[in-house]
C-alpha positions as CSV (number, residue, x, y, z in Angstrom):
1,D,-4.3,-130.2,-174.5
2,D,-1.7,-132.9,-174.8
3,T,0.4,-132.1,-177.9
4,R,2.0,-135.6,-177.5
5,N,-1.2,-137.2,-178.8
6,N,-0.9,-135.2,-182.0
7,R,2.7,-136.4,-182.8
8,N,3.4,-138.8,-185.6
9,W,5.0,-141.6,-183.5
10,W,6.3,-143.4,-186.5
11,Q,8.2,-140.4,-187.8
12,E,9.6,-139.8,-184.3
13,H,10.8,-143.4,-184.3
14,L,12.5,-143.0,-187.7
15,L,14.2,-139.8,-186.6
16,T,15.6,-141.4,-183.5
17,R,16.8,-144.4,-185.5
18,K,18.7,-142.1,-187.9
19,R,20.2,-140.3,-184.9
20,N,21.2,-143.6,-183.3
21,K,22.7,-144.9,-186.5
22,V,24.9,-141.8,-186.9
23,A,25.9,-141.8,-183.2
24,L,26.7,-145.6,-183.3
25,G,28.9,-145.0,-186.3
26,L,31.1,-142.6,-184.2
27,L,31.5,-145.3,-181.6
28,I,32.4,-147.9,-184.1
29,Y,34.6,-146.0,-186.6
30,Q,36.1,-143.3,-184.3
31,G,36.2,-145.3,-181.1
32,V,34.6,-142.5,-179.1
33,T,32.9,-143.1,-175.8
34,T,29.2,-142.5,-175.2
35,A,30.1,-139.6,-172.9
36,E,32.1,-138.0,-175.7
37,V,29.2,-138.4,-178.1
38,D,27.0,-136.7,-175.5
39,R,29.4,-133.7,-175.2
40,L,29.7,-133.1,-179.0
41,T,28.4,-129.8,-180.3
42,E,27.6,-128.7,-183.8
43,N,31.0,-126.9,-183.9
44,D,32.9,-130.1,-183.3
45,L,31.7,-131.5,-186.6
46,Q,34.0,-130.4,-189.5
47,L,32.2,-132.0,-192.5
48,R,34.1,-130.1,-195.2
49,E,37.4,-131.4,-193.8
50,G,35.9,-134.8,-193.0
51,K,36.9,-134.5,-189.4
52,L,35.5,-134.6,-185.9
53,F,36.9,-132.7,-182.9
54,I,36.6,-134.5,-179.6
55,Q,37.0,-132.2,-176.5
56,G,39.3,-133.4,-173.8
57,S,38.1,-134.1,-170.3
58,K,39.7,-135.1,-166.9
59,K,40.1,-138.6,-168.2
60,S,40.9,-138.0,-171.9
61,N,42.9,-135.8,-174.2
62,E,41.3,-133.8,-177.0
63,R,41.8,-135.0,-180.5
64,T,40.7,-134.6,-184.1
65,L,39.7,-137.8,-185.9
66,E,39.1,-138.6,-189.5
67,L,35.5,-139.5,-190.5
68,K,34.9,-142.3,-193.0
69,S,33.6,-141.1,-196.3
70,H,30.3,-142.9,-195.9
71,Q,29.7,-141.2,-192.5
72,I,29.9,-137.7,-194.0
73,M,26.6,-137.9,-195.9
74,D,24.8,-139.4,-192.9
75,L,26.2,-136.8,-190.6
76,M,25.3,-134.0,-193.0
77,E,21.7,-135.3,-193.3
78,Y,21.5,-135.7,-189.6
79,Q,22.8,-132.2,-188.9
80,L,20.7,-130.4,-191.5
81,K,17.5,-132.3,-191.3
82,T,17.0,-135.0,-188.6
83,R,18.5,-133.0,-185.8
84,L,16.3,-129.9,-186.6
85,E,13.2,-132.1,-186.6
86,L,14.2,-133.7,-183.3
87,L,14.7,-130.2,-181.8
88,K,11.1,-129.3,-182.9
89,I,9.7,-132.4,-181.3
90,A,11.7,-131.8,-178.1
91,Q,10.8,-128.1,-178.1
92,K,14.3,-127.1,-177.1
93,E,17.3,-125.1,-178.3
94,T,20.8,-126.4,-177.9
95,N,24.0,-126.6,-179.9
96,Q,24.5,-130.2,-178.7
97,L,25.0,-132.4,-181.8
98,F,23.0,-135.4,-180.5
99,I,19.8,-134.6,-178.6
100,S,17.2,-136.7,-176.9
101,K,13.6,-136.2,-178.0
102,G,12.5,-135.6,-174.5
103,K,12.9,-132.5,-172.3
104,N,16.0,-133.9,-170.6
105,I,19.4,-132.9,-172.1
106,Q,21.1,-136.1,-170.8
107,S,20.9,-139.1,-173.2
108,N,21.5,-142.0,-170.8
109,N,18.0,-143.4,-171.7
110,N,19.0,-143.2,-175.4
111,W,22.1,-145.4,-174.8
112,K,20.2,-147.8,-172.6
113,R,17.5,-148.3,-175.2
114,L,20.0,-148.6,-178.0
115,S,22.0,-151.1,-176.0
116,Q,18.8,-153.2,-175.6
117,V,18.1,-153.1,-179.3
118,I,21.6,-154.1,-180.2
119,K,21.6,-157.0,-177.7
120,E,18.4,-158.3,-179.3
121,Q,20.1,-158.3,-182.7
122,N,23.5,-159.6,-181.6
123,Q,23.9,-161.7,-178.4
124,K,27.7,-161.1,-178.3
125,F,27.1,-157.4,-177.6
126,T,27.7,-156.6,-174.0
127,N,28.0,-152.8,-173.8
128,F,29.5,-149.8,-175.6
129,K,32.7,-150.1,-173.6
130,Q,33.2,-153.5,-175.3
131,V,32.8,-151.8,-178.7
132,R,35.4,-149.3,-177.8
133,A,37.8,-152.0,-176.6
134,S,37.3,-153.9,-179.9
135,V,38.0,-150.7,-181.9
136,I,41.2,-149.9,-179.9
137,T,42.4,-153.5,-180.1
138,H,41.8,-153.5,-183.9
139,W,43.7,-150.2,-184.2
140,L,46.7,-151.7,-182.4
141,G,46.9,-154.2,-185.3
142,M,47.0,-151.3,-187.8
143,Y,48.8,-148.4,-186.2
144,N,51.7,-147.8,-183.8
145,L,51.1,-147.4,-180.1
146,R,51.4,-143.6,-180.1
147,Q,48.9,-143.2,-183.0
148,V,46.4,-145.4,-181.2
149,Q,47.0,-143.5,-177.9
150,Y,46.1,-140.2,-179.7
151,M,43.1,-141.7,-181.6
152,A,41.7,-143.2,-178.3
153,G,42.4,-140.0,-176.4
154,H,44.3,-141.7,-173.7
155,K,46.3,-139.4,-171.5
156,Y,48.8,-142.1,-170.7
157,V,50.4,-144.7,-173.0
158,S,49.9,-147.3,-170.3
159,S,46.1,-147.0,-170.9
160,T,46.6,-147.9,-174.5
161,E,49.1,-150.7,-173.7
162,S,46.5,-152.4,-171.6
163,Y,44.7,-153.2,-174.8
164,L,47.7,-155.1,-176.1
165,V,46.8,-157.9,-173.7
166,N,43.5,-158.3,-175.6
167,R,45.5,-158.5,-178.8
168,L,47.8,-161.2,-177.4
169,E,44.8,-163.2,-176.1
170,D,43.2,-163.0,-179.6
171,L,46.5,-164.2,-181.1
172,Q,46.7,-167.1,-178.6
173,S,43.1,-168.2,-179.4
174,D,43.8,-168.0,-183.1
175,I,46.9,-170.2,-182.6
176,D,44.9,-172.7,-180.6
177,K,42.2,-172.7,-183.2
178,Y,44.2,-172.8,-186.4
179,H,47.7,-174.2,-185.6
180,P,48.1,-177.6,-187.4
181,M,50.1,-179.2,-184.6
182,I,47.5,-178.6,-181.9
Protein backbone atom coordinates (compact mmCIF):
# COMPACT_ATOMS: atom_id res chain seq x y z
CA ASP A 1 0.00 0.00 0.00
CA ASP A 2 1.61 3.23 -1.16
CA THR A 3 0.47 6.02 1.14
CA ARG A 4 2.05 8.54 -1.25
CA ASN A 5 -0.82 7.97 -3.70
CA ASN A 6 -3.31 9.11 -1.07
CA ARG A 7 -1.60 12.42 -0.43
CA ASN A 8 -3.09 15.68 -1.51
CA TRP A 9 -0.25 16.88 -3.74
CA TRP A 10 -1.63 20.39 -4.07
CA GLN A 11 -1.76 20.86 -0.30
CA GLU A 12 1.80 19.53 -0.04
CA HIS A 13 2.88 22.02 -2.69
CA LEU A 14 1.23 24.90 -0.79
CA LEU A 15 2.89 23.84 2.47
CA THR A 16 6.36 23.74 0.91
CA ARG A 17 5.74 27.15 -0.70
CA LYS A 18 4.88 28.62 2.71
CA ARG A 19 8.01 27.03 4.20
CA ASN A 20 10.16 28.37 1.37
CA LYS A 21 8.71 31.87 1.68
CA VAL A 22 9.53 32.01 5.39
CA ALA A 23 13.03 30.55 4.90
CA LEU A 24 13.74 32.91 2.00
CA GLY A 25 12.68 35.84 4.21
CA LEU A 26 15.44 34.92 6.66
CA LEU A 27 18.02 34.95 3.86
CA ILE A 28 16.83 38.32 2.60
CA TYR A 29 16.10 40.22 5.82
CA GLN A 30 18.58 38.64 8.26
CA GLY A 31 21.30 37.76 5.75
CA VAL A 32 21.68 34.21 7.06
CA THR A 33 23.20 31.43 4.98
CA THR A 34 21.30 28.38 3.76
CA ALA A 35 23.44 26.25 6.10
CA GLU A 36 22.40 28.45 9.05
CA VAL A 37 18.73 28.12 8.09
CA ASP A 38 19.17 24.34 7.94
CA ARG A 39 20.65 24.32 11.48
CA LEU A 40 17.84 26.38 13.04
CA THR A 41 15.77 24.68 15.72
CA GLU A 42 12.43 25.67 17.19
CA ASN A 43 14.30 27.02 20.24
CA ASP A 44 16.23 29.50 18.07
CA LEU A 45 13.03 31.32 17.19
CA GLN A 46 12.11 33.96 19.80
CA LEU A 47 8.85 35.29 18.40
CA ARG A 48 7.75 37.16 21.54
CA GLU A 49 10.97 39.15 21.47
CA GLY A 50 10.93 39.40 17.67
CA LYS A 51 14.37 37.81 17.45
CA LEU A 52 16.18 34.90 15.90
CA PHE A 53 19.22 33.20 17.43
CA ILE A 54 21.82 31.91 14.96
CA GLN A 55 24.22 29.32 16.37
CA GLY A 56 27.88 29.82 15.66
CA SER A 57 29.98 27.37 13.67
CA LYS A 58 33.62 26.91 12.69
CA LYS A 59 33.15 29.65 10.10
CA SER A 60 30.80 32.05 11.89
CA ASN A 61 30.00 33.62 15.24
CA GLU A 62 26.69 33.17 17.00
CA ARG A 63 24.36 36.12 16.96
CA THR A 64 20.83 37.25 17.74
CA LEU A 65 19.09 39.15 14.96
CA GLU A 66 15.96 41.27 14.91
CA LEU A 67 13.03 39.97 12.87
CA LYS A 68 11.02 42.37 10.72
CA SER A 69 7.49 42.85 12.05
CA HIS A 70 5.90 41.32 8.93
CA GLN A 71 8.03 38.17 9.35
CA ILE A 72 6.73 37.40 12.82
CA MET A 73 3.20 36.44 11.73
CA ASP A 74 4.49 34.27 8.88
CA LEU A 75 6.99 32.57 11.20
CA MET A 76 4.30 32.00 13.82
CA GLU A 77 1.93 30.47 11.26
CA TYR A 78 4.77 28.36 9.90
CA GLN A 79 5.82 27.11 13.34
CA LEU A 80 2.32 26.42 14.68
CA LYS A 81 0.62 25.10 11.55
CA THR A 82 2.65 24.56 8.38
CA ARG A 83 5.62 22.87 10.08
CA LEU A 84 3.36 20.44 11.97
CA GLU A 85 1.59 19.47 8.74
CA LEU A 86 4.95 18.94 7.01
CA LEU A 87 6.07 16.74 9.92
CA LYS A 88 2.95 14.58 9.45
CA ILE A 89 3.60 14.23 5.73
CA ALA A 90 7.27 13.39 6.26
CA GLN A 91 6.40 11.07 9.14
CA LYS A 92 9.29 12.25 11.26
CA GLU A 93 10.00 13.93 14.57
CA THR A 94 12.62 16.63 14.83
CA ASN A 95 13.08 19.99 16.52
CA GLN A 96 14.61 21.37 13.32
CA LEU A 97 12.70 24.51 12.37
CA PHE A 98 12.74 23.96 8.61
CA ILE A 99 12.14 20.44 7.48
CA SER A 100 12.05 18.71 4.15
CA LYS A 101 8.90 16.77 3.31
CA GLY A 102 10.91 13.65 2.47
CA LYS A 103 12.55 11.21 4.85
CA ASN A 104 15.92 12.94 4.50
CA ILE A 105 16.84 15.53 7.15
CA GLN A 106 19.16 17.47 4.81
CA SER A 107 17.43 20.11 2.70
CA ASN A 108 19.91 20.53 -0.18
CA ASN A 109 17.19 19.51 -2.63
CA ASN A 110 14.87 22.18 -1.19
CA TRP A 111 17.46 24.89 -1.86
CA LYS A 112 18.23 23.54 -5.33
CA ARG A 113 14.54 23.52 -6.31
CA LEU A 114 13.90 26.94 -4.76
CA SER A 115 16.91 28.32 -6.61
CA GLN A 116 15.50 27.05 -9.92
CA VAL A 117 12.10 28.62 -9.21
CA ILE A 118 13.68 31.99 -8.37
CA LYS A 119 15.88 31.88 -11.51
CA GLU A 120 12.75 31.37 -13.62
CA GLN A 121 11.20 34.46 -12.04
CA ASN A 122 14.32 36.65 -11.99
CA GLN A 123 17.16 36.12 -14.46
CA LYS A 124 19.53 38.27 -12.34
CA PHE A 125 19.42 35.71 -9.52
CA THR A 126 22.58 33.59 -9.44
CA ASN A 127 22.52 31.81 -6.08
CA PHE A 128 21.83 32.37 -2.39
CA LYS A 129 25.42 33.51 -1.74
CA GLN A 130 24.68 36.41 -4.10
CA VAL A 131 21.62 37.29 -2.00
CA ARG A 132 23.72 37.31 1.19
CA ALA A 133 26.40 39.45 -0.47
CA SER A 134 23.72 41.95 -1.53
CA VAL A 135 22.29 42.06 1.99
CA ILE A 136 25.72 42.62 3.59
CA THR A 137 26.63 45.28 1.02
CA HIS A 138 23.31 47.01 1.73
CA TRP A 139 23.95 46.86 5.49
CA LEU A 140 27.33 48.52 5.00
CA GLY A 141 25.49 51.55 3.66
CA MET A 142 23.31 51.68 6.77
CA TYR A 143 25.40 50.50 9.72
CA ASN A 144 29.00 50.74 10.88
CA LEU A 145 31.52 48.03 10.04
CA ARG A 146 31.41 46.33 13.47
CA GLN A 147 27.60 46.20 13.51
CA VAL A 148 27.62 44.57 10.08
CA GLN A 149 30.34 42.16 11.19
CA TYR A 150 28.09 41.06 14.08
CA MET A 151 24.94 40.83 11.95
CA ALA A 152 26.73 38.79 9.29
CA GLY A 153 28.31 36.53 11.91
CA HIS A 154 31.80 37.12 10.56
CA LYS A 155 34.58 36.03 12.92
CA TYR A 156 37.01 38.52 11.39
CA VAL A 157 36.35 42.12 10.41
CA SER A 158 38.38 41.51 7.22
CA SER A 159 35.57 39.22 6.02
CA THR A 160 33.12 42.11 6.35
CA GLU A 161 35.56 44.60 4.82
CA SER A 162 35.74 42.50 1.65
CA TYR A 163 32.13 43.55 0.97
CA LEU A 164 33.19 47.20 0.95
CA VAL A 165 34.75 46.51 -2.47
CA ASN A 166 31.24 45.71 -3.78
CA ARG A 167 30.02 48.99 -2.34
CA LEU A 168 32.80 50.95 -4.07
CA GLU A 169 32.09 49.20 -7.38
CA ASP A 170 28.39 50.09 -7.03
CA LEU A 171 29.32 53.71 -6.33
CA GLN A 172 31.61 53.80 -9.36
CA SER A 173 28.89 52.38 -11.62
CA ASP A 174 26.43 54.97 -10.24
CA ILE A 175 28.95 57.74 -10.96
CA ASP A 176 29.48 56.41 -14.49
CA LYS A 177 25.73 56.21 -15.02
CA TYR A 178 24.54 59.47 -13.48
CA HIS A 179 27.42 61.92 -13.41
CA PRO A 180 26.58 64.86 -15.70
CA MET A 181 30.17 65.30 -16.94
CA ILE A 182 30.60 61.76 -18.25
